[in-house]
PDB file of N, CA, C and O in Angstrom:
ATOM      1  N   MET A   1      33.401  35.171  27.869  1.00  0.00           N
ATOM      2  CA  MET A   1      34.707  34.568  27.676  1.00  0.00           C
ATOM      3  C   MET A   1      34.510  33.158  27.118  1.00  0.00           C
ATOM      4  O   MET A   1      33.735  32.383  27.679  1.00  0.00           O
ATOM      5  N   PRO A   2      35.190  32.811  26.033  1.00  0.00           N
ATOM      6  CA  PRO A   2      35.067  31.459  25.486  1.00  0.00           C
ATOM      7  C   PRO A   2      35.528  30.416  26.515  1.00  0.00           C
ATOM      8  O   PRO A   2      36.440  30.666  27.304  1.00  0.00           O
ATOM      9  N   TRP A   3      34.887  29.255  26.492  1.00  0.00           N
ATOM     10  CA  TRP A   3      35.213  28.248  27.504  1.00  0.00           C
ATOM     11  C   TRP A   3      36.679  27.818  27.432  1.00  0.00           C
ATOM     12  O   TRP A   3      37.262  27.474  28.461  1.00  0.00           O
ATOM     13  N   GLN A   4      37.290  27.829  26.241  1.00  0.00           N
ATOM     14  CA  GLN A   4      38.694  27.419  26.124  1.00  0.00           C
ATOM     15  C   GLN A   4      39.611  28.333  26.938  1.00  0.00           C
ATOM     16  O   GLN A   4      40.567  27.876  27.564  1.00  0.00           O
ATOM     17  N   GLN A   5      39.303  29.628  26.917  1.00  0.00           N
ATOM     18  CA  GLN A   5      40.090  30.592  27.691  1.00  0.00           C
ATOM     19  C   GLN A   5      39.909  30.342  29.185  1.00  0.00           C
ATOM     20  O   GLN A   5      40.877  30.340  29.945  1.00  0.00           O
ATOM     21  N   LYS A   6      38.663  30.131  29.596  1.00  0.00           N
ATOM     22  CA  LYS A   6      38.351  29.870  30.998  1.00  0.00           C
ATOM     23  C   LYS A   6      39.031  28.577  31.460  1.00  0.00           C
ATOM     24  O   LYS A   6      39.551  28.506  32.573  1.00  0.00           O
ATOM     25  N   ALA A   7      39.025  27.563  30.601  1.00  0.00           N
ATOM     26  CA  ALA A   7      39.576  26.254  30.959  1.00  0.00           C
ATOM     27  C   ALA A   7      41.065  26.318  31.264  1.00  0.00           C
ATOM     28  O   ALA A   7      41.551  25.565  32.108  1.00  0.00           O
ATOM     29  N   MET A   8      41.790  27.193  30.601  1.00  0.00           N
ATOM     30  CA  MET A   8      43.234  27.292  30.836  1.00  0.00           C
ATOM     31  C   MET A   8      43.544  27.581  32.304  1.00  0.00           C
ATOM     32  O   MET A   8      44.540  27.092  32.838  1.00  0.00           O
ATOM     33  N   SER A   9      42.697  28.372  32.954  1.00  0.00           N
ATOM     34  CA  SER A   9      42.926  28.707  34.363  1.00  0.00           C
ATOM     35  C   SER A   9      42.400  27.631  35.309  1.00  0.00           C
ATOM     36  O   SER A   9      42.605  27.720  36.519  1.00  0.00           O
ATOM     37  N   LEU A  10      41.727  26.619  34.772  1.00  0.00           N
ATOM     38  CA  LEU A  10      41.129  25.575  35.610  1.00  0.00           C
ATOM     39  C   LEU A  10      41.907  24.260  35.578  1.00  0.00           C
ATOM     40  O   LEU A  10      41.502  23.293  36.224  1.00  0.00           O
ATOM     41  N   ILE A  11      43.002  24.208  34.846  1.00  0.00           N
ATOM     42  CA  ILE A  11      43.782  22.971  34.762  1.00  0.00           C
ATOM     43  C   ILE A  11      44.288  22.592  36.154  1.00  0.00           C
ATOM     44  O   ILE A  11      44.863  23.413  36.869  1.00  0.00           O
ATOM     45  N   GLY A  12      44.062  21.333  36.521  1.00  0.00           N
ATOM     46  CA  GLY A  12      44.448  20.833  37.836  1.00  0.00           C
ATOM     47  C   GLY A  12      43.365  20.981  38.885  1.00  0.00           C
ATOM     48  O   GLY A  12      43.559  20.590  40.036  1.00  0.00           O
ATOM     49  N   ARG A  13      42.225  21.543  38.502  1.00  0.00           N
ATOM     50  CA  ARG A  13      41.133  21.782  39.458  1.00  0.00           C
ATOM     51  C   ARG A  13      39.915  20.933  39.115  1.00  0.00           C
ATOM     52  O   ARG A  13      39.771  20.490  37.976  1.00  0.00           O
ATOM     53  N   PRO A  14      39.030  20.701  40.099  1.00  0.00           N
ATOM     54  CA  PRO A  14      37.792  19.974  39.810  1.00  0.00           C
ATOM     55  C   PRO A  14      36.839  20.844  38.993  1.00  0.00           C
ATOM     56  O   PRO A  14      36.631  22.019  39.297  1.00  0.00           O
ATOM     57  N   VAL A  15      36.268  20.245  37.955  1.00  0.00           N
ATOM     58  CA  VAL A  15      35.384  20.981  37.055  1.00  0.00           C
ATOM     59  C   VAL A  15      34.157  20.142  36.706  1.00  0.00           C
ATOM     60  O   VAL A  15      34.156  18.917  36.830  1.00  0.00           O
ATOM     61  N   GLY A  16      33.125  20.839  36.270  1.00  0.00           N
ATOM     62  CA  GLY A  16      31.980  20.224  35.624  1.00  0.00           C
ATOM     63  C   GLY A  16      32.032  20.611  34.159  1.00  0.00           C
ATOM     64  O   GLY A  16      32.265  21.773  33.826  1.00  0.00           O
ATOM     65  N   VAL A  17      31.814  19.643  33.286  1.00  0.00           N
ATOM     66  CA  VAL A  17      31.889  19.885  31.847  1.00  0.00           C
ATOM     67  C   VAL A  17      30.506  19.674  31.245  1.00  0.00           C
ATOM     68  O   VAL A  17      29.941  18.585  31.348  1.00  0.00           O
ATOM     69  N   SER A  18      29.962  20.709  30.619  1.00  0.00           N
ATOM     70  CA  SER A  18      28.703  20.596  29.883  1.00  0.00           C
ATOM     71  C   SER A  18      29.027  20.159  28.466  1.00  0.00           C
ATOM     72  O   SER A  18      29.788  20.821  27.760  1.00  0.00           O
ATOM     73  N   LEU A  19      28.447  19.041  28.056  1.00  0.00           N
ATOM     74  CA  LEU A  19      28.693  18.527  26.715  1.00  0.00           C
ATOM     75  C   LEU A  19      27.596  18.977  25.760  1.00  0.00           C
ATOM     76  O   LEU A  19      26.487  19.299  26.186  1.00  0.00           O
ATOM     77  N   ALA A  20      27.906  19.000  24.482  1.00  0.00           N
ATOM     78  CA  ALA A  20      26.955  19.432  23.454  1.00  0.00           C
ATOM     79  C   ALA A  20      25.741  18.512  23.385  1.00  0.00           C
ATOM     80  O   ALA A  20      24.697  18.915  22.874  1.00  0.00           O
ATOM     81  N   THR A  21      25.857  17.284  23.890  1.00  0.00           N
ATOM     82  CA  THR A  21      24.743  16.326  23.886  1.00  0.00           C
ATOM     83  C   THR A  21      23.704  16.639  24.954  1.00  0.00           C
ATOM     84  O   THR A  21      22.619  16.058  24.960  1.00  0.00           O
ATOM     85  N   GLY A  22      24.037  17.560  25.857  1.00  0.00           N
ATOM     86  CA  GLY A  22      23.149  17.860  26.973  1.00  0.00           C
ATOM     87  C   GLY A  22      23.552  17.120  28.238  1.00  0.00           C
ATOM     88  O   GLY A  22      23.000  17.383  29.307  1.00  0.00           O
ATOM     89  N   GLN A  23      24.496  16.206  28.138  1.00  0.00           N
ATOM     90  CA  GLN A  23      24.996  15.493  29.304  1.00  0.00           C
ATOM     91  C   GLN A  23      26.098  16.303  29.960  1.00  0.00           C
ATOM     92  O   GLN A  23      26.579  17.292  29.408  1.00  0.00           O
ATOM     93  N   GLY A  24      26.485  15.868  31.141  1.00  0.00           N
ATOM     94  CA  GLY A  24      27.578  16.517  31.838  1.00  0.00           C
ATOM     95  C   GLY A  24      28.487  15.491  32.471  1.00  0.00           C
ATOM     96  O   GLY A  24      28.057  14.381  32.786  1.00  0.00           O
ATOM     97  N   VAL A  25      29.740  15.852  32.658  1.00  0.00           N
ATOM     98  CA  VAL A  25      30.707  15.004  33.348  1.00  0.00           C
ATOM     99  C   VAL A  25      31.472  15.884  34.324  1.00  0.00           C
ATOM    100  O   VAL A  25      31.510  17.106  34.179  1.00  0.00           O
ATOM    101  N   SER A  26      32.079  15.250  35.317  1.00  0.00           N
ATOM    102  CA  SER A  26      32.868  16.017  36.273  1.00  0.00           C
ATOM    103  C   SER A  26      34.140  15.264  36.604  1.00  0.00           C
ATOM    104  O   SER A  26      34.214  14.043  36.467  1.00  0.00           O
ATOM    105  N   GLY A  27      35.127  16.004  37.036  1.00  0.00           N
ATOM    106  CA  GLY A  27      36.407  15.424  37.412  1.00  0.00           C
ATOM    107  C   GLY A  27      37.466  16.507  37.473  1.00  0.00           C
ATOM    108  O   GLY A  27      37.153  17.696  37.526  1.00  0.00           O
ATOM    109  N   ILE A  28      38.715  16.087  37.465  1.00  0.00           N
ATOM    110  CA  ILE A  28      39.842  17.015  37.487  1.00  0.00           C
ATOM    111  C   ILE A  28      40.245  17.305  36.044  1.00  0.00           C
ATOM    112  O   ILE A  28      40.500  16.380  35.273  1.00  0.00           O
ATOM    113  N   LEU A  29      40.302  18.575  35.679  1.00  0.00           N
ATOM    114  CA  LEU A  29      40.753  18.946  34.338  1.00  0.00           C
ATOM    115  C   LEU A  29      42.275  18.799  34.303  1.00  0.00           C
ATOM    116  O   LEU A  29      43.000  19.586  34.910  1.00  0.00           O
ATOM    117  N   CYS A  30      42.746  17.777  33.582  1.00  0.00           N
ATOM    118  CA  CYS A  30      44.189  17.482  33.543  1.00  0.00           C
ATOM    119  C   CYS A  30      44.934  18.321  32.524  1.00  0.00           C
ATOM    120  O   CYS A  30      46.114  18.618  32.711  1.00  0.00           O
ATOM    121  N   GLY A  31      44.264  18.708  31.450  1.00  0.00           N
ATOM    122  CA  GLY A  31      44.953  19.501  30.446  1.00  0.00           C
ATOM    123  C   GLY A  31      44.158  19.632  29.168  1.00  0.00           C
ATOM    124  O   GLY A  31      43.060  19.094  29.029  1.00  0.00           O
ATOM    125  N   MET A  32      44.751  20.369  28.232  1.00  0.00           N
ATOM    126  CA  MET A  32      44.166  20.590  26.905  1.00  0.00           C
ATOM    127  C   MET A  32      45.294  20.419  25.898  1.00  0.00           C
ATOM    128  O   MET A  32      46.384  20.963  26.075  1.00  0.00           O
ATOM    129  N   HIS A  33      45.022  19.649  24.827  1.00  0.00           N
ATOM    130  CA  HIS A  33      46.074  19.388  23.844  1.00  0.00           C
ATOM    131  C   HIS A  33      45.440  18.923  22.540  1.00  0.00           C
ATOM    132  O   HIS A  33      44.540  18.083  22.549  1.00  0.00           O
ATOM    133  N   ASN A  34      45.904  19.462  21.427  1.00  0.00           N
ATOM    134  CA  ASN A  34      45.437  19.046  20.096  1.00  0.00           C
ATOM    135  C   ASN A  34      43.912  19.051  19.953  1.00  0.00           C
ATOM    136  O   ASN A  34      43.333  18.112  19.407  1.00  0.00           O
ATOM    137  N   GLY A  35      43.270  20.106  20.443  1.00  0.00           N
ATOM    138  CA  GLY A  35      41.826  20.230  20.280  1.00  0.00           C
ATOM    139  C   GLY A  35      41.012  19.307  21.157  1.00  0.00           C
ATOM    140  O   GLY A  35      39.855  19.020  20.852  1.00  0.00           O
ATOM    141  N   GLN A  36      41.606  18.834  22.254  1.00  0.00           N
ATOM    142  CA  GLN A  36      40.904  17.965  23.190  1.00  0.00           C
ATOM    143  C   GLN A  36      41.155  18.427  24.617  1.00  0.00           C
ATOM    144  O   GLN A  36      42.174  19.049  24.915  1.00  0.00           O
ATOM    145  N   ILE A  37      40.205  18.111  25.496  1.00  0.00           N
ATOM    146  CA  ILE A  37      40.432  18.283  26.928  1.00  0.00           C
ATOM    147  C   ILE A  37      40.565  16.893  27.535  1.00  0.00           C
ATOM    148  O   ILE A  37      40.024  15.920  27.010  1.00  0.00           O
ATOM    149  N   PHE A  38      41.290  16.810  28.640  1.00  0.00           N
ATOM    150  CA  PHE A  38      41.507  15.547  29.335  1.00  0.00           C
ATOM    151  C   PHE A  38      41.019  15.717  30.771  1.00  0.00           C
ATOM    152  O   PHE A  38      41.468  16.610  31.490  1.00  0.00           O
ATOM    153  N   VAL A  39      40.087  14.841  31.180  1.00  0.00           N
ATOM    154  CA  VAL A  39      39.449  14.943  32.487  1.00  0.00           C
ATOM    155  C   VAL A  39      39.636  13.622  33.232  1.00  0.00           C
ATOM    156  O   VAL A  39      39.259  12.564  32.728  1.00  0.00           O
ATOM    157  N   LEU A  40      40.218  13.684  34.431  1.00  0.00           N
ATOM    158  CA  LEU A  40      40.358  12.501  35.278  1.00  0.00           C
ATOM    159  C   LEU A  40      39.031  12.286  35.988  1.00  0.00           C
ATOM    160  O   LEU A  40      38.603  13.122  36.783  1.00  0.00           O
ATOM    161  N   GLN A  41      38.377  11.157  35.699  1.00  0.00           N
ATOM    162  CA  GLN A  41      37.054  10.873  36.244  1.00  0.00           C
ATOM    163  C   GLN A  41      37.099   9.622  37.113  1.00  0.00           C
ATOM    164  O   GLN A  41      37.856   8.689  36.844  1.00  0.00           O
ATOM    165  N   TYR A  42      36.279   9.617  38.156  1.00  0.00           N
ATOM    166  CA  TYR A  42      36.115   8.439  39.009  1.00  0.00           C
ATOM    167  C   TYR A  42      35.202   7.464  38.293  1.00  0.00           C
ATOM    168  O   TYR A  42      34.148   7.853  37.791  1.00  0.00           O
ATOM    169  N   MET A  43      35.595   6.205  38.243  1.00  0.00           N
ATOM    170  CA  MET A  43      34.783   5.191  37.582  1.00  0.00           C
ATOM    171  C   MET A  43      33.979   4.400  38.623  1.00  0.00           C
ATOM    172  O   MET A  43      32.757   4.534  38.693  1.00  0.00           O
ATOM    173  N   TYR A  44      34.659   3.581  39.428  1.00  0.00           N
ATOM    174  CA  TYR A  44      34.030   2.834  40.515  1.00  0.00           C
ATOM    175  C   TYR A  44      35.120   2.212  41.365  1.00  0.00           C
ATOM    176  O   TYR A  44      36.283   2.151  40.964  1.00  0.00           O
ATOM    177  N   HIS A  45      34.728   1.749  42.549  1.00  0.00           N
ATOM    178  CA  HIS A  45      35.633   1.132  43.513  1.00  0.00           C
ATOM    179  C   HIS A  45      36.848   2.037  43.704  1.00  0.00           C
ATOM    180  O   HIS A  45      36.705   3.122  44.268  1.00  0.00           O
ATOM    181  N   SER A  46      38.016   1.643  43.265  1.00  0.00           N
ATOM    182  CA  SER A  46      39.191   2.516  43.399  1.00  0.00           C
ATOM    183  C   SER A  46      39.777   2.840  42.032  1.00  0.00           C
ATOM    184  O   SER A  46      40.977   3.081  41.899  1.00  0.00           O
ATOM    185  N   GLN A  47      38.912   2.844  41.012  1.00  0.00           N
ATOM    186  CA  GLN A  47      39.397   3.060  39.652  1.00  0.00           C
ATOM    187  C   GLN A  47      39.045   4.450  39.129  1.00  0.00           C
ATOM    188  O   GLN A  47      37.928   4.941  39.292  1.00  0.00           O
ATOM    189  N   PHE A  48      40.036   5.057  38.500  1.00  0.00           N
ATOM    190  CA  PHE A  48      39.883   6.353  37.856  1.00  0.00           C
ATOM    191  C   PHE A  48      40.331   6.201  36.409  1.00  0.00           C
ATOM    192  O   PHE A  48      41.136   5.324  36.096  1.00  0.00           O
ATOM    193  N   ALA A  49      39.821   7.042  35.538  1.00  0.00           N
ATOM    194  CA  ALA A  49      40.225   7.004  34.130  1.00  0.00           C
ATOM    195  C   ALA A  49      40.333   8.425  33.606  1.00  0.00           C
ATOM    196  O   ALA A  49      39.524   9.288  33.946  1.00  0.00           O
ATOM    197  N   THR A  50      41.335   8.656  32.781  1.00  0.00           N
ATOM    198  CA  THR A  50      41.450   9.943  32.107  1.00  0.00           C
ATOM    199  C   THR A  50      40.682   9.845  30.797  1.00  0.00           C
ATOM    200  O   THR A  50      41.060   9.096  29.895  1.00  0.00           O
ATOM    201  N   MET A  51      39.606  10.606  30.704  1.00  0.00           N
ATOM    202  CA  MET A  51      38.751  10.616  29.521  1.00  0.00           C
ATOM    203  C   MET A  51      39.111  11.846  28.695  1.00  0.00           C
ATOM    204  O   MET A  51      39.562  12.856  29.236  1.00  0.00           O
ATOM    205  N   HIS A  52      38.911  11.757  27.397  1.00  0.00           N
ATOM    206  CA  HIS A  52      39.190  12.913  26.547  1.00  0.00           C
ATOM    207  C   HIS A  52      37.953  13.259  25.735  1.00  0.00           C
ATOM    208  O   HIS A  52      37.197  12.386  25.309  1.00  0.00           O
ATOM    209  N   TYR A  53      37.770  14.548  25.534  1.00  0.00           N
ATOM    210  CA  TYR A  53      36.632  15.087  24.789  1.00  0.00           C
ATOM    211  C   TYR A  53      37.168  16.121  23.809  1.00  0.00           C
ATOM    212  O   TYR A  53      38.016  16.940  24.162  1.00  0.00           O
ATOM    213  N   THR A  54      36.673  16.079  22.583  1.00  0.00           N
ATOM    214  CA  THR A  54      37.103  17.071  21.598  1.00  0.00           C
ATOM    215  C   THR A  54      36.468  18.415  21.927  1.00  0.00           C
ATOM    216  O   THR A  54      35.435  18.475  22.594  1.00  0.00           O
ATOM    217  N   PHE A  55      37.086  19.483  21.460  1.00  0.00           N
ATOM    218  CA  PHE A  55      36.524  20.814  21.682  1.00  0.00           C
ATOM    219  C   PHE A  55      35.097  20.891  21.149  1.00  0.00           C
ATOM    220  O   PHE A  55      34.258  21.575  21.736  1.00  0.00           O
ATOM    221  N   ALA A  56      34.808  20.200  20.046  1.00  0.00           N
ATOM    222  CA  ALA A  56      33.465  20.229  19.457  1.00  0.00           C
ATOM    223  C   ALA A  56      32.430  19.578  20.372  1.00  0.00           C
ATOM    224  O   ALA A  56      31.248  19.911  20.293  1.00  0.00           O
ATOM    225  N   GLN A  57      32.856  18.653  21.241  1.00  0.00           N
ATOM    226  CA  GLN A  57      31.937  17.982  22.159  1.00  0.00           C
ATOM    227  C   GLN A  57      31.614  18.831  23.382  1.00  0.00           C
ATOM    228  O   GLN A  57      30.622  18.575  24.065  1.00  0.00           O
ATOM    229  N   VAL A  58      32.436  19.835  23.666  1.00  0.00           N
ATOM    230  CA  VAL A  58      32.310  20.620  24.902  1.00  0.00           C
ATOM    231  C   VAL A  58      31.525  21.895  24.640  1.00  0.00           C
ATOM    232  O   VAL A  58      31.815  22.650  23.711  1.00  0.00           O
ATOM    233  N   GLN A  59      30.513  22.116  25.491  1.00  0.00           N
ATOM    234  CA  GLN A  59      29.727  23.347  25.403  1.00  0.00           C
ATOM    235  C   GLN A  59      30.257  24.394  26.377  1.00  0.00           C
ATOM    236  O   GLN A  59      30.329  25.577  26.042  1.00  0.00           O
ATOM    237  N   ASP A  60      30.631  23.956  27.596  1.00  0.00           N
ATOM    238  CA  ASP A  60      31.148  24.887  28.601  1.00  0.00           C
ATOM    239  C   ASP A  60      31.856  24.106  29.701  1.00  0.00           C
ATOM    240  O   ASP A  60      31.671  22.896  29.829  1.00  0.00           O
ATOM    241  N   ILE A  61      32.655  24.795  30.484  1.00  0.00           N
ATOM    242  CA  ILE A  61      33.352  24.214  31.631  1.00  0.00           C
ATOM    243  C   ILE A  61      33.150  25.142  32.817  1.00  0.00           C
ATOM    244  O   ILE A  61      33.269  26.362  32.700  1.00  0.00           O
ATOM    245  N   HIS A  62      32.838  24.534  33.977  1.00  0.00           N
ATOM    246  CA  HIS A  62      32.572  25.318  35.184  1.00  0.00           C
ATOM    247  C   HIS A  62      33.430  24.805  36.336  1.00  0.00           C
ATOM    248  O   HIS A  62      33.556  23.593  36.514  1.00  0.00           O
ATOM    249  N   PRO A  63      34.022  25.707  37.121  1.00  0.00           N
ATOM    250  CA  PRO A  63      34.763  25.264  38.303  1.00  0.00           C
ATOM    251  C   PRO A  63      33.794  24.781  39.373  1.00  0.00           C
ATOM    252  O   PRO A  63      32.663  25.261  39.457  1.00  0.00           O
ATOM    253  N   PHE A  64      34.238  23.832  40.191  1.00  0.00           N
ATOM    254  CA  PHE A  64      33.423  23.415  41.328  1.00  0.00           C
ATOM    255  C   PHE A  64      33.339  24.584  42.307  1.00  0.00           C
ATOM    256  O   PHE A  64      34.307  25.329  42.462  1.00  0.00           O
ATOM    257  N   PRO A  65      32.199  24.751  42.964  1.00  0.00           N
ATOM    258  CA  PRO A  65      32.099  25.807  43.980  1.00  0.00           C
ATOM    259  C   PRO A  65      32.852  25.393  45.247  1.00  0.00           C
ATOM    260  O   PRO A  65      33.169  24.219  45.438  1.00  0.00           O
ATOM    261  N   SER A  66      33.127  26.353  46.088  1.00  0.00           N
ATOM    262  CA  SER A  66      33.769  26.076  47.374  1.00  0.00           C
ATOM    263  C   SER A  66      32.796  25.372  48.297  1.00  0.00           C
ATOM    264  O   SER A  66      31.583  25.551  48.187  1.00  0.00           O
ATOM    265  N   CYS A  67      33.328  24.574  49.203  1.00  0.00           N
ATOM    266  CA  CYS A  67      32.504  23.925  50.230  1.00  0.00           C
ATOM    267  C   CYS A  67      32.293  24.916  51.373  1.00  0.00           C
ATOM    268  O   CYS A  67      33.169  25.722  51.688  1.00  0.00           O
ATOM    269  N   TYR A  68      31.134  24.839  51.975  1.00  0.00           N
ATOM    270  CA  TYR A  68      30.844  25.673  53.132  1.00  0.00           C
ATOM    271  C   TYR A  68      30.609  24.764  54.324  1.00  0.00           C
ATOM    272  O   TYR A  68      30.016  23.697  54.166  1.00  0.00           O
ATOM    273  N   PRO A  69      31.056  25.153  55.515  1.00  0.00           N
ATOM    274  CA  PRO A  69      30.837  24.300  56.689  1.00  0.00           C
ATOM    275  C   PRO A  69      29.345  24.126  56.955  1.00  0.00           C
ATOM    276  O   PRO A  69      28.544  25.041  56.762  1.00  0.00           O
ATOM    277  N   HIS A  70      29.006  22.936  57.400  1.00  0.00           N
ATOM    278  CA  HIS A  70      27.618  22.672  57.777  1.00  0.00           C
ATOM    279  C   HIS A  70      27.383  23.210  59.187  1.00  0.00           C
ATOM    280  O   HIS A  70      28.265  23.117  60.040  1.00  0.00           O
ATOM    281  N   PRO A  71      26.202  23.772  59.435  1.00  0.00           N
ATOM    282  CA  PRO A  71      25.909  24.240  60.801  1.00  0.00           C
ATOM    283  C   PRO A  71      25.853  23.054  61.765  1.00  0.00           C
ATOM    284  O   PRO A  71      25.413  21.965  61.397  1.00  0.00           O
ATOM    285  N   THR A  72      26.299  23.277  62.992  1.00  0.00           N
ATOM    286  CA  THR A  72      26.264  22.189  63.982  1.00  0.00           C
ATOM    287  C   THR A  72      25.258  22.467  65.054  1.00  0.00           C
ATOM    288  O   THR A  72      25.093  21.661  65.969  1.00  0.00           O
TER     289      THR A  72
END
């Protein structure tokens, strides 16, 4: 399945984004518009920024896995 199709079902959810450069970013996938994705990313302290990446910059998008309780 092309990542664009997968991404449509991930809007509003935490994702990891594999970039064509080999780097990765993570955050909340806010949306897709005009050949770009918009990801809300944590910067530092209490600051967040919505970053945008063109479709050409994106290699794949993955949903965050579920958390599992730690054994006590």
